[in-house]
C-alpha positions in Angstrom: 53.3 0.4 72.4 55.6 -0.5 69.5 57.8 2.3 68.2 56.5 4.2 65.3 57.7 3.3 61.9 59.5 6.3 60.5 58.8 5.2 56.9 55.1 4.8 57.6 54.9 8.3 58.9 56.6 9.8 55.9 54.6 11.5 53.2 54.3 10.4 49.6 57.6 12.1 48.7 59.3 10.7 51.8 60.9 7.2 52.4 57.5 5.4 52.5 56.4 7.0 49.3 59.7 6.3 47.6 59.9 2.7 48.7 56.2 2.2 47.8 56.9 3.6 44.3 59.9 1.3 43.9 57.9 -1.8 45.0 55.1 -0.8 42.7 57.5 -0.4 39.8 59.1 -3.8 40.5 55.6 -5.4 40.6 54.6 -3.9 37.3 57.8 -4.8 35.6 57.4 -8.4 36.8 53.8 -8.4 35.5 54.8 -7.1 32.1 57.4 -9.9 31.8 54.9 -12.7 32.2 54.0 -14.9 29.3 50.4 -13.6 28.9 47.3 -14.7 27.2 44.6 -12.2 26.1 42.6 -12.9 29.1 45.4 -12.5 31.6 46.5 -9.3 29.8 42.9 -7.9 30.2 43.0 -8.8 33.9 46.5 -7.3 34.2 45.3 -4.0 32.6 42.3 -4.0 34.9 44.6 -4.4 37.9 46.9 -1.5 36.6 43.8 0.7 36.2 42.7 -0.1 39.7 46.2 0.5 41.2 46.4 3.9 39.3 43.1 4.9 40.9 44.1 3.8 44.4 47.6 5.4 44.2 46.4 8.9 43.3 44.5 10.5 46.2 41.2 12.0 45.3 40.6 9.9 42.2 36.9 9.1 41.5 37.4 7.0 38.5 40.2 5.6 36.3 40.1 4.0 32.8 42.2 2.7 30.0 41.4 3.6 26.4 42.7 1.5 23.5 42.8 2.6 19.9 43.3 0.0 17.2 41.9 -1.4 13.9 38.6 -2.1 15.8 38.1 1.5 16.8 38.3 3.4 20.1 37.1 1.7 23.2 37.5 1.5 27.0 39.3 -1.7 27.9 39.1 -1.2 31.7 37.4 1.2 34.1 37.0 1.4 37.8 33.6 3.2 37.8 30.6 4.1 35.7 31.7 7.7 35.9 34.9 6.9 34.1 33.1 4.9 31.4 30.6 7.8 30.9 33.4 10.3 30.7 35.2 8.2 28.1 32.1 7.6 26.1 31.6 11.4 25.9 35.1 11.8 24.4 34.5 9.1 21.8 31.1 10.5 20.7 32.4 14.1 20.6 35.8 13.1 19.2 37.5 15.5 21.7 38.8 15.4 25.2 42.0 15.0 27.3 42.3 11.3 26.8 42.1 11.5 23.0 44.5 14.4 23.0 47.0 12.4 25.1 46.7 9.5 22.6 47.0 11.7 19.5 49.9 13.8 20.8 51.8 11.2 22.9 51.9 13.8 25.7 50.5 13.8 29.2 47.4 16.0 29.6 46.1 17.5 32.9 42.9 19.5 33.6 42.8 21.4 36.8 39.2 22.6 36.4 36.8 21.7 33.7 34.9 24.9 34.2 37.9 27.0 33.3 39.6 24.9 30.7 39.0 26.0 27.1 40.7 23.3 25.1 37.8 20.9 24.7 34.7 23.1 25.3 32.0 20.5 24.4 33.6 17.8 26.5 34.4 20.0 29.4 30.8 21.3 29.6 29.3 17.8 29.5 31.9 16.3 31.8 31.1 19.1 34.3 27.5 18.1 34.1 28.6 14.6 35.1 30.3 16.1 38.2 33.9 15.8 36.8 36.1 18.8 37.6 39.6 17.5 37.0 41.4 14.9 34.9 44.8 13.5 34.2 45.6 11.5 31.0 48.8 9.8 30.0 49.5 8.2 26.6 50.2 4.5 26.1 53.3 4.5 23.9 55.1 1.4 22.8 57.6 1.1 20.0 57.3 4.8 19.3 53.5 4.3 18.6 50.7 5.6 20.7 48.0 3.0 21.2 45.7 4.6 23.7 45.7 6.4 27.1 45.2 5.8 30.8 43.4 8.4 32.7 42.1 9.6 36.1 39.0 11.6 36.8 38.2 13.7 39.9 35.0 15.3 41.2 36.9 18.2 42.8 39.1 20.8 41.0 42.9 20.6 41.3 42.9 16.9 42.4 46.1 16.0 40.5 49.6 17.4 40.7 53.2 16.7 39.5 53.5 13.7 41.7 50.4 12.1 40.2 51.9 12.9 36.7 55.0 10.9 37.6 53.0 8.0 38.9 50.7 8.0 35.9 53.7 8.0 33.6 54.9 4.8 35.3 51.5 3.2 35.0 51.1 4.2 31.4 54.5 2.7 30.5 53.6 -0.7 32.0 50.0 -0.7 30.6 51.4 0.0 27.2 53.7 -3.0 27.5 50.8 -5.2 28.5 48.6 -4.0 25.7 51.4 -4.4 23.2 51.7 -8.0 24.4 48.1 -8.8 23.7 48.2 -7.1 20.3 51.3 -9.2 19.4 49.5 -12.3 20.7 46.5 -11.5 18.5 48.7 -11.0 15.5 50.5 -14.2 16.2 47.2 -16.1 16.4 46.0 -14.6 13.2 49.2 -15.5 11.4 49.0 -19.0 12.8 45.4 -19.3 11.6 46.4 -18.2 8.1 49.3 -20.6 8.0 47.0 -23.4 9.1 44.4 -22.5 6.5 47.1 -22.4 3.8 48.5 -25.7 4.8 45.0 -27.2 4.9 44.3 -25.8 1.5 47.5 -27.2 0.1 46.6 -30.7 1.4 43.1 -30.5 -0.1 44.5 -29.4 -3.5 47.2 -32.2 -3.3 44.5 -34.8 -2.7 42.4 -33.5 -5.5 45.3 -33.7 -7.9 45.9 -37.3 -6.8 42.2 -38.1 -7.7 42.6 -36.5 -11.1 45.8 -38.4 -11.7 44.0 -41.6 -10.8 41.3 -40.7 -13.3 43.7 -40.2 -16.2 45.4 -36.9 -15.9 48.9 -37.3 -17.4 50.8 -35.3 -14.7 50.4 -33.0 -11.7 50.7 -29.8 -13.8 47.8 -30.8 -16.0 45.7 -31.9 -13.0 46.3 -28.6 -11.3 45.6 -26.7 -14.5 42.2 -28.5 -14.6 41.4 -27.4 -11.1 42.5 -23.8 -11.8 40.4 -23.7 -15.0 37.3 -24.8 -13.0 38.0 -22.2 -10.3 38.3 -19.5 -12.9 35.0 -20.5 -14.5 33.1 -20.5 -11.2 35.0 -17.5 -9.7 36.0 -19.5 -6.7 39.3 -20.3 -5.0 41.1 -23.5 -6.3 40.9 -24.9 -2.8 37.0 -24.8 -2.8 37.0 -26.5 -6.3 39.3 -29.2 -4.8 37.1 -29.6 -1.8 34.0 -30.1 -4.0 35.8 -32.7 -6.0 36.7 -34.7 -2.9 33.2 -34.3 -1.4 31.7 -35.6 -4.6 34.1 -38.5 -4.6 33.3 -39.3 -1.0 29.5 -39.1 -1.8 29.9 -41.6 -4.6 31.8 -44.0 -2.4 29.1 -43.8 0.2 26.2 -44.6 -2.2 25.3 -48.3 -2.0 25.5 -50.2 -5.3 22.2 -50.8 -7.1 21.2 -54.3 -8.2 
């Protein structure tokens, strides 16, 4: 029989737990450093959520809540129970996850039947079978953007060790979500710049047409487009597009005999 591995025999606070936490931290840091697309960020957040659930013994569901200009929503969940518990918080506008997001502080419930901070949510969560919960805020750049949380069917499921682990997961999940938000912002900026450049090209072409039709200079040609835009309550770009479309239609019509 091979000799027993002393690290493997150690508890969560012993050598094995320490080395496991270090490896986990290194993996999460590497993950956050990747050049990520929105889809890979979503997959990474789902992985972080699953790892959080697997790392904390007694967890019966884990989820990540994101709060942005689109509202409050669950981005990843490991079980239907977690999704339903989240949905209750959103509909009631109260609960440990929302408090963690709003305050930027970690929140723990040892027993939903005895906790008085969120009476409506605790009562309905208890009806779902939930007795304990642990929520950590997702903070990036000094701004709270959501929370990651664990749910348990038994009271007293989570302790200080779980709080430390969740703080680690929350930090990396926040980095990942910040990456996808920055990516979305960059794409929106790129779209606006592309639209602006396209609009400038269309207006420039329309000015060229007006110059060819007798406008004395570019300023007068643009003033003509601007006046038409004001009369019709439309952007100058649309007026320019109509002019070019009309010109293209005239060119396509066959000559009559």
